[in-house]
C-alpha positions as CSV (number, residue, x, y, z in Angstrom):
1,M,-13.2,10.5,20.2
2,Q,-14.3,12.3,16.9
3,E,-10.7,13.4,16.5
4,L,-9.4,9.9,16.8
5,I,-12.0,8.7,14.6
6,G,-10.8,11.4,11.8
7,K,-7.2,10.2,12.6
8,I,-8.1,6.6,11.7
9,N,-10.0,7.7,8.5
10,A,-7.1,9.6,7.2
11,E,-4.6,7.0,8.0
12,M,-7.0,4.4,6.3
13,A,-7.3,6.5,3.2
14,A,-3.3,6.8,3.2
15,F,-3.2,2.8,3.5
16,N,-5.7,2.6,0.6
17,E,-3.7,4.8,-1.7
18,D,-0.5,3.2,-0.9
19,A,-1.7,-0.4,-1.1
20,Q,-3.3,0.3,-4.5
21,L,-0.3,1.8,-5.8
22,Q,1.7,-1.3,-4.8
23,S,-0.6,-3.7,-6.2
24,E,-1.4,-2.0,-9.6
25,K,2.1,-0.5,-10.3
26,A,4.5,-2.8,-8.2
27,N,5.6,0.5,-6.3
28,K,7.9,-0.9,-3.8
29,A,8.2,2.4,-1.8
30,A,4.2,2.6,-1.7
31,G,4.5,-1.0,0.0
32,T,6.7,0.2,2.5
33,R,4.5,3.1,3.3
34,A,1.4,0.9,3.5
35,R,2.9,-1.3,5.8
36,K,3.9,1.4,8.0
37,S,0.3,2.6,7.9
38,T,-0.9,-0.7,9.1
39,L,1.3,-0.1,12.3
40,S,-0.2,3.4,12.8
41,L,-3.7,1.9,12.2
42,E,-3.1,-0.8,14.8
43,K,-2.1,1.7,17.6
44,L,-5.0,3.9,16.5
45,L,-7.6,1.0,16.8
46,K,-6.3,0.0,20.0
47,E,-6.8,3.5,21.6
48,F,-10.3,3.6,19.8
49,R,-11.1,0.3,21.5
50,K,-9.8,1.8,24.9
51,L,-11.8,4.9,24.6
52,S,-15.0,3.0,23.5
53,L,-15.0,0.5,26.5
54,E,-14.5,3.8,28.8
55,E,-17.5,5.5,27.0
56,S,-19.6,2.3,27.4
57,K,-19.2,2.0,31.0
58,K,-20.7,5.7,31.8
């Protein structure tokens, strides 16, 4: 679970950096990376939800 949380935090940091670059400097490549990060975050957050539910049932 801790490893998953670490992955989520790392992906969120990457998203924040790329989204900032896109909004401040109109960096198109950063926008593409930010959108890709959102897809990865979606998968990681679904996995977190699944693990969290399993843990709460114990």
